[in-house]
N, C-alpha and C positions, 0 to 999 in steps of 0.2 A: 503494500499499500505506497503509495507516495506520500510524502507530507503533507501537502496539500489535502488529498482525500483524510488523512489519518484527522486533521486537523478540524475537517470537518464532520466527521463522523462522531468526535468528542463535543462539539458544539452539540450537535444532535441530540445526544445522549445528556446533555446537562438539560435541554430542551424538555426533553421527556420525562426526569426526574422532576423540572419543576413543574411542570401540567400535573404529573401525579399529586403534587403537594398542593396546589392550587385546588385540584378537584376533590380533595381531602377534604380540605378547609371548609367548601363549600359544602361539602356533607357534614357538614359536624360542629357547624357554625353556633348551635345550640348548648352544645357541650364546651368543658377549658381544653384548650388549646395550647398543648404544652411545648414548648421548642424543642425539647431533645426528642419529643414522640414526631415532630413534623420532618428532623433533621433523620432522624430512621425510616419514615416511609419514604423519603429521596433517596436514602442509604449516600447520606454525605455527611460528614466528619460534624457531629455536634459542638465540640468547641469552635468550630468554621463558620457553622451554619448559619447564623443570623448574617454574619459578614457575608457569607455569596446569597445569601436571601437580600440583601441589600443592592446589593452588586447589582445581580438580575432583574429586578424587579423596580430597581431604581425608589424606590421607599422601605420603611424598616418592617419588618415581621408585625411587630405588633400595632404597627399604623395601618398595615394590610387587611388585618382581622378585624380592628377596629370598624376601617369602612366596609368593607362584604357586610360585617352585621349590621349596619344603619342602612344601608342597600338594600339590603333583605327583607328588612323590619319597614323600609319603603313601600317596596314593591308587596308584601301582604296587605301596607295599608291600601294601597292602590286599587287591590283587585276585588276591595270589599269583603274582607272577609271578615265572617259573624263571631268577633274576639273583643276584647278590653284592651287595652293599652298596657296593661300589664302583662294579659295572655302572649299580646305581641312581643315585650319587653323578654320575656322568658323563653320564648320561642327562638328567640336569635342572638340569647348567651349573654343577656342583661339580669343582673339580681335583682333590682327593684325597678316599680316604671318611675319612682323619681330619679335614677341615675339615669335610664335610658330616657328621659324626657329631655334633660341638661344635654346630654352628648345629641339627640337628633335636635334640639334646636342651635345648638353651637354647629351644628353639620350645614343644617338646611335650612336655619334662619326661621323658622316655624316649630311649634307644637306639632305630636303626632296626629292630634284631633282636625289642627288647620288642614295639615299634609291630605287627611284624608278627605277631606271636603271638598279641596281643590284638587283632585282628582281627574275631573273631567278636562280641565283645561290643558294636562300634560298631558291624555291619551293622545292626541295627533303626534308629539314630538317622540311615543312610547312605539308608535306604528312608523313612523318614520325611520326609525332606528331598524325595523325586523323589515326593512323593506327591500325583499332577494326579487329579483329580476331572472330567474332564468330565462332562454329561449336560445332555438339554435337545432344546428344536425350535430350529430354525432360524430361526424366525422372530418370537423374541424373545430377545432376546440376555441377558436375565438371565434367562429360562430356560436356555438353550443352556450356560450356565458358573454357574450356580446353585449347583452342590454343591464350585463349585473351594475355596471362602474356609471350608469346615468345618476348624475345626482338625485339624490334623497330631496322630495319637496315634503316638509310640513303639511301634513292634514290640517284641515279646520271643519269648522260645524259647516259648511259652505260645500266640502267636499264631501259629506255624505249623500247630501242631497245631490250633487253632482252623480257622484255611482250609483245609488238610485234611478237617476235618471238616464244613466247610461247602460244601466244593468236590468233597467223594466221594471224588477221585479227583485225584493230580497233575496240573500243569497240562499241555499238550499243548506240546512247545516245537519249532520249526522253526527248520532253521539255514536260511538264504538272504542270497542277496545281492540288496539293496538299492540301487538308484541313486540316484547324487549326488539331490541336491533344491536347487533355488535357493528359496531364502525371503525373503520380506519378513520383517523381525522388529523388536519392541520391545523394550529391554533393561529389566528391572527389578533393581537394585542394594537391595540391604535384606532385612530376617528375609521365610523363609519362610513360608508359612502362608495366613492370610486375607490378607494383601492379595496373592499371587498371584490367589486369584479376583475378588477386586477391578479388579487388573490386567487382567484376560480380559473382565471383565463391563462394564468401564466405559469401557477404553478400546479393546480390540481386537474386541473383536463388532462397536461401532458401525462400527471402521475397515473391517471387513470386508464387513460391509452396502452402504457407500456406497461400496463399490469392485467389487460383484459376485462374493464370494468366500464367500459363503455355503456354498459346497458344497466348498470348497477344503480339502485337507488340513493338517491342522494337529500341530504339534510344541512340546512343552513340553520346553525342557531347562535342568535346575537342574543348576548345571556345580560347587556347590560343598555339600561336604558339612558341615552347620553344627556339629558336635561336632569339626572342625578348621579350619574359616573362619569368624573374628567372623559373629554374625549381621547385621549393619551393612553389609560387605562382600562378601555371598553375591548372586551375580546368578544371574540369568533371563532366558529369552529367551522369548518367547514368539511363536512362528516360525507363517506362512504361506504355501504355497509357490504359488509364482507363474509365469508364464511368464516367458521369455528376453528378451520384449520389453517386458514387464511395466516403465509408465514406475513413477519415482521418486517418493518423498511424503518430504516436510519430515518426517510424522510416524515416517517405517521407513527404515532400514536396508538393503541387501540381503547375503546373504553363501550359499557352499555348503554346505549340511551331507555332509558325506565319505559317500561311496558305500561298497560291501564287504560284508564277511560278517556277518552278526546272528544273534546268538539273540533269536527272535521269541516271543512268549509273547500268545496272547489273551486278555486280562481282560474276565471281565464278570461283575459279581455286586453287591454291597452296597458303599457307596462307602467303607465304614470297613475294608474289608479287603483293599483295595488296598495299603498299606503293606504285611501280611504275606504278599501275594504277590511285591513286590520279595526281602523279606526271605526268602520260600521260593529264589524264585530264585537270589540268590548266596550262600546260606550251603547247603541240601542239591541244587540242580541243579548247579550251576557245576564247584562242587569233583570232581565225580563224572561230569562229561561229555567228561575229556581236552581242553578248552578252558581257556582264561583271557584277563579282558579285556584290550582294550588302549586306548590314549591316545585314542580319539574319545568322544566324549560319550555316554553313554547319554542316552535320550528316550520320551518315550511320546507317540503317534501315533495321531490320530484323527479323525473328519471331523465337524465340528460338526453338520452335518445327520444325520449317522447316530451322534451318540455315547450316545445311548437308546435301548432298546428301547421302542416305541410301546405294548405288551402288556403288559409288566412295571414299566416305568423306570429298569429295569437300567441304570447308565451303562455303558461298555463303549470299551474302548481296548488298542492295541498297545502292551506293551511290549517294547522295544527294546534289546539289551543287544550293543556290540560285541565279539569274541571275534575270537582264533586260536589256533592250537595251542600247548600246554604246551611 
């Protein structure tokens, strides 16, 4: 192995180990998180772990954990969880409602109750953050993911009207059980928008073709709301479903997307209307459904080979929102 290839393999291993830590933190935010335990998850030296984490993530471990706890709490409040502020605090690792309220106001400039009440105004920004726009033919990666890099437009109340007018009727939403899916993924950390399209086009599509995965199911997962998380800290996973025996790759890591109950709506239309479709689902359909979001990630699911109608050129995907009873 050349020195250049060796260096690339080493950096990829660091990325995989750090991704394991980030995934572990997000799955255990309600529990005490010890630096030594996290170092073991990453198989890094306990003595040096804090320094390594800060160097790779550009923030300290403690700062990252506090930020993610507050962001998860903000998400739970935004989703209309039928729980008290104390229940939200305990579910995200805070010892009391008072400590939670102080930290929340310091971070977001308002109380948790005010944040919950202000949810409708932020829905549009959340929808734009999840704006994945697949399109194309499998034979050409630039075409397959050509619309992913269109600039995200912030949806508004008027977008709901324009979306309904474009579609003629509301989207049909199915409540179904989706199986867990094993995926190979690459993670992008940074601002959403044009970078996501370039990520799929330049890194994921060539990798899919070289591994015979052009027909595989793809998932786009934007974990963070850019109105809550600093743009430079937003995380996005480009995922491709693979078999249990699919070999590892130095370019990708593996994870299992949780199965369970999802509200699924099929989107097909002009790329610029998908943000409004997300907004309609979260602002109009969800509150009247008798359901609420749970803590699993939302995603868009599509087949790269079938992502665009060959006759109309319109992109399509399934918008998937994890739900549970109110």
